[in-house]
N, C-alpha and C positions, 0 to 999 in steps of 0.2 A: 269361613275362611282366616288362617289366621297368620300371622307373616310378624318377624321382628325387626325390621328395618322400615321407619316412615318413609325415607325415601321411594321405594320399591311398590310400599301400598297405594302411594299417590298415583306413582307412574301406571299401575295395575287398573286402578278407578279412572285416570285421563284415559286408558287407552280404551276401557270398556264406554266412556263418554264418548269416544270418537275425536276427542282431543289430542292423543298420542299413537301414531302412527305407529304399530309392532314392528322392530325389526325385523323377524320372521314371522313365516304364517300369515293367519289374518284374524280379524275379530268379526264375530258375527252375532249381531244383538237382535232378537226378535221380541218386539213390543215397546211400548211408552217407557221411559225411564223419569223417575224422579230422583234427585240429585242431593243428599243433604252434605253441605262443605262442611270443611274442618273448624273452618272460621264463622260465625253465623253471620247473616248482614238482615237489615230491615232499611227497607225504602219509608222516605216521609209519608207517614199516612196513619189512619188508625190499625190497631192490632186486628182488627178483624180484617182491614182489608189486606194488610201481610200476609192471612192466613188464607185466605180465599185465593189470593194473587189470579182477580178477572176470573175466577169462576165464579157459578149461580149458588148465590147465599141458598141452601137445605139448611132448617132448623135442626132438624133430627140428627143428619149426618154430623153438622158443625158441632152439636153438641158433645158426640159420640167421640169426635175429635181431639176437644179439648178437654174431656175427662181422661182419654188415652192418656193426653200429652202431659198431664198434671200441671194443668194451665187455670183449674176452677177457683181457686184459692187466692192463687195471684191475680185475677181479674177480679176478683170479689175485693180487694185490697186497694185497687186503682180508681181512683173518683169516679171515672165514665166509663166504669168496666172496659168490655172490648170495644167500646168506640172512642178510646182514651187514644189522642193522638201520641205518635212515637218517632222516632227518628230526628232528625236536624231540628232545633228548637223546641220540640216536643218532651214528653215525658221519659226521661233515660229508663233504660232495662239493664237490669244485671246480666251477666253473661249466661248465667244459667235459664235466665229467662227468653232471651233472644234464642240460645239452641233449641227452647223446648217450641218456640213460635215458629222458628225454622223449622223443627218436625213437624209439625203440626200443619205447616203448609204442604209439604210434603206428600203427608198422609191422605191430606183432603183432596190430594189431583187425582186418587184410585189409580195410580199407573199400575204396568205391570212389573215394572223390575225397581228395586228401593236399592240404592247405593247411599249407604249411610257411614260417612266420614268421620268416626270417633265422637259422638253424639254424646256419650255419656261423661265425656272428662270434664265437664263443666257443670256437673251438677252433684249435690252430696249423694250418698250411699240412699237413702231411703228413695228419693227421686229416682236415682238411679234403678233401683229394684221396679218402679213402679213402672218405667218407662218400658223395661225389657217384659215385664209381665202383659203389663196392658196393652201396650203400643207394638213391640215388633212382635211378643209372642201368639195375641189376640188378633188386634186390628190386621197387622200384616200376614195373617198365617196362612193365608190363600195367595202370599205374594210370593216371587222371589226376591231376599234381602239379603245382602252383601254387606256385613256389619265390620268396621274395623272399629278394635277396642283394644284398649291395654287391659281391661279387666278381664283375667282368665275364668273366673267364677262362673262366667257364661257360656262355656266351651262344652259343657256337657251334652247340650239337646242339639250341639250345629251338625247340621246334613253333612256337612265336609268343611275339614279345617285343611288349611294350607300353610305349610311353615316355609318361610324364602329367608336364606340368608347369603349374603353376596350376591345376589341377583340371579342366587340358583335355588331350585325346590329340594330342601331338604328333608319334608316327610308329608306325606300327603294322606288323607283318610278322614274316617270319625271316629270320636273320642272313645267309642269300644275298642274299635281297632288297635289305638294306641294303646290299650291298656293291656289289651292280650298281646302284643307284640314287646311289652315292658318298656315303651319309649316316655323317659321323662320330659314332657312336655314344659314344665315348670323350667328344668335346668337349659333345656335350647333357648328359652325367652332371656334366662338372668345370662347367658353367656352372650347372646345378641346385647345384652343392655351395657356388657361391661366396655361395647365396642364403640370408639370415639364418635364415630358417623353415626351411629345404628341407635335406636330406643328402640324397645318394645313395644309393637303396636298389631294387635290381630284383627281380622274380619269374619265375618262367617256368612253361609248363605243358608239364611234360617238359623241364625245363631240364638240357642236358648239354652240357657243351665242355670245349673244351681249348688252344684257342690266346687271344689277347687276352692278352697276357702282363699289359698294366696293368690295375691293381686299385685302387680307392679306400679311405681310410683307413675302418675300422669304425666307426661312428658311436656306437657303444655301447660305454664302456669295461669292461675284464675285469681278469680277473685276472693276463693278462700284460702291463698297463700297470704294473703294481707290482713286477716281478719285471726282473732282469737279463736280456738278450736271450739270451744262452747258457742260461739256464736252462730246462729243461723246462718248462709250466705245465702241461701235461695233466695229469699223475698228481701233482700237488699235493693232499697230504694235510693238509689244517687240524686241527690239534691240538685236541681241545675242551677249554679249561681246567677244570679242577675245582674246585668250590667250595670255600670255606672253612669248614667246620659242624660243631657241636658234636654228639655222639650218645650218650645214656645219662645219663652223669654233666656236670654243665653247671657249671663253675668259678664262682669270686665274681665274676670280673672282667666275667663275663658279664653277670652279676646288675647289677654296678656300672654297665655302661655302660648297661645299660635302664634303670634307675630317674632316673641321671645324665641322661639326654637328655631326661627330663620336668622335672624340676625340680634345684633346687641343693641341697648338704647340709644348710642350717638348712633347708630344708620339708621335706625326708626326715627329718632329726634329729626335726622336731616330730613327724613323722607316728608315726614308732618311739613317740614318749613321749604320743601320743593314744593307740596300741595299748593300749598297758603301762597306761595312765591308765583306759581302758574294761573291760582284763580284770580291774584292781584293784577297780574300783567294781561290776563282777558279782561277785565273790567276797565283795567287804562285804558285800551286798546281802543273798545266802544267810547269809552269818556272823550279822550282823545280824537276820536273821529269827528264826534259830534262839536269839539272846541274847534277843529281845524273847518268845520264846515261854518261855524259861525264868522269865524276869521275870514270866509270866502266871501259870505254873505255882506259884512260888513265893507268888504273891500268895494264888489260892485253895488253896493248903495250910497257910496259915498262917503261913510262913515270916518272912512280913514282915507288919507290923500294918496291917491295913485301914484302922485310924482316922488314919493318918498323914497329916497334911495333902499331905504330899510326894508319896504314891503318885499321884495323878493328874496331878501334875507330872513326874513320871516315866514315866509311861504316855504323854505325850501328846509328851514328849521324844522316845522310841522311836519315836513314829508320824512326826514330823518329820524325825527322821533318816536313816529308813526311806524317806521321800516323796525325801529329798534324793538317796538312792543311787539310787533308781529313776530319778529324772530325770536325773540324772549318766550312769547307766548308757545310756540312753536318746540323751542328746547326746552322748556320746563315740564312741557306734555309728553316729550319723548322720554327725558328724563324720569320724570315721574312714575310715567308706565314701565320702563324698565326695570325701576328700583322695588315696585310693588311685585312684577314677577320674579325677579332675584328674591328677594324675602320670602315669597310665599312658595314658590318651588324649593326653594332649601329649606324652609319650615316642614313642606311634605317630604321633602328627603330625611331630614331630623327625625321625625315623627317615625317615617317606616324604619330606621336603622334602630330607634328605641324598641319600636312593637317584635323585630326580628331578633333583638337581643334579648328580651325578656322571653320571648316563646322558648329561645335556644335555652334558656337556663330555667325554664318552667320545670318542674316535679312531673311525674306520671300522674298524679292525682288531677292535676287540671286537664289532661287531657283528654281522662277519662268523665270530667264532670262538665266540660264544654264540650257543645257539640263543635264538629267540624268544619261545619259549614259557617258557625259565628264566627271561627279565628279565620278562615278563607275568605269571609266577606271584608275584613277589614282589612287583608291585604289586596283587596282586588275593588269592589265597589268605592269603600272608603278613601281608600288611598288614589283612587283614580279620578273623584271629585275633588280632591284636594291637588292633585296635579291639573286638571281640565277646568273644572269648574270655580271653584274659589276664587281663583285670581282674578277671570274675567269680570265675576261678580262684585269682588271688592274693587276693582279698578272701576268699574260702571258704577257702584255707591259713591265713592269717593269722589267721581267727577258728578255726580246730579246733585250731592250733599252739598258741595261744596258753592256748586251754579246756584244753588237755591237760595242758599246765604247771602251769596253775594249780588244776586236780582233782589233780592228783599232789601237788603242793605244798599243798594243805590235808589231803589224806589222810596224808602224811607226817607233819605238823604235829600232827594230833590222834591219828593212831595210828602212833608211830615205827617198830614192827616190819614194818610192811609194805613197808618197804623192799626189803625180803627177795625178795619175789615179782616186784616191780617192775624192780629192776636185770635179773632173766635175761628180762624179758619184753620189754624195751626193745630188750637184743641182739639179741634173736630177730627184733623189728621192723625194727632197723635194718637187718638182714642181707637179710630179706624185701622191705625197699623197695628197697634198693642193687641185687637181683637180678631185681626187675620192672621196673627204671628200665634196666637193662642189657641187658635180653630186650624 
């Protein structure tokens, strides 16, 4: 089948797949269909699992498919051969390799009808010839095959050629019939190629050929367009760049960058002072309660003269001071919590905007060499952690850290000798925390 407009070719294949309802007549398909899309795709997994696609592994048939789809040399160049993991986070493959894996997947399914949507445009001339001769002509010789391609040299042995133009059938027949009738096939394609909305594409039912040396340029760009002509584009291995990340011990610079992304140093300094003030107010509240209790005990034990007119003033003063410390503790606690969440949520927003700006300004090579899953992970999981998880963790950590410092400080101030067991305990907990972070 041969056509000169990519839009109509795609519509025809979709109609055969049952994805597009015909405006007139009906589509009748008998048998199982295997479809190779114009844009090859791979799911995360090994090369073998992408080819088997749930089918049982049959070694002999598997090797025949690998050979027919020109994947033998490529698999030998991979470290784990066909067990190499590809897809997001795995070893990237070139567009030509993806196209051949996608073709091998369809061939291994052993379907009755094959719809091949321009699978030869992503490979060079040598591999294209191999795929046509060994795969389409030999492996699929007993199958009904509709091949869409812009390479006119494969028209000679097509059992049927259909040329579409402006949504209408221009010519239909075999290659020999076209020659006998004097139809210049190449001129038809050339005219179609001059139309702005059209690009020359052709397909075939059992499309096999050798002649017609002229072929049209591929309407779809590939990796071949980005490298010199004398360089082999089929075996290009895109190196997956490693991300810079910290694991285990996180340095001060990382914390500094994280906090300064949300606020300037004056606000961060104010946050530190508010946290210290909140902890001091909390400790003074307990200390003042103990002092107030001692005053009450002295009053009832007779150490202070009950008739003293200043007694009520002292008790009222203790109550007012304790109330003030309680209110201060509450206010400082609320203030520091709001400040922490404000700074860290603002930091998350700032980092998100920086990542988004970098992605929008990134060159195409960045998207070719970085898995889409890695990019999306930064905008979903990582940003989600910064929005939901990190503010709560930092708030709990700051409160627990200051509480431990305050409690230990009060104990050492009241009972100085308690510093003796505190020092070895502190060292032990330090090494335990370090071991926990590293593992």
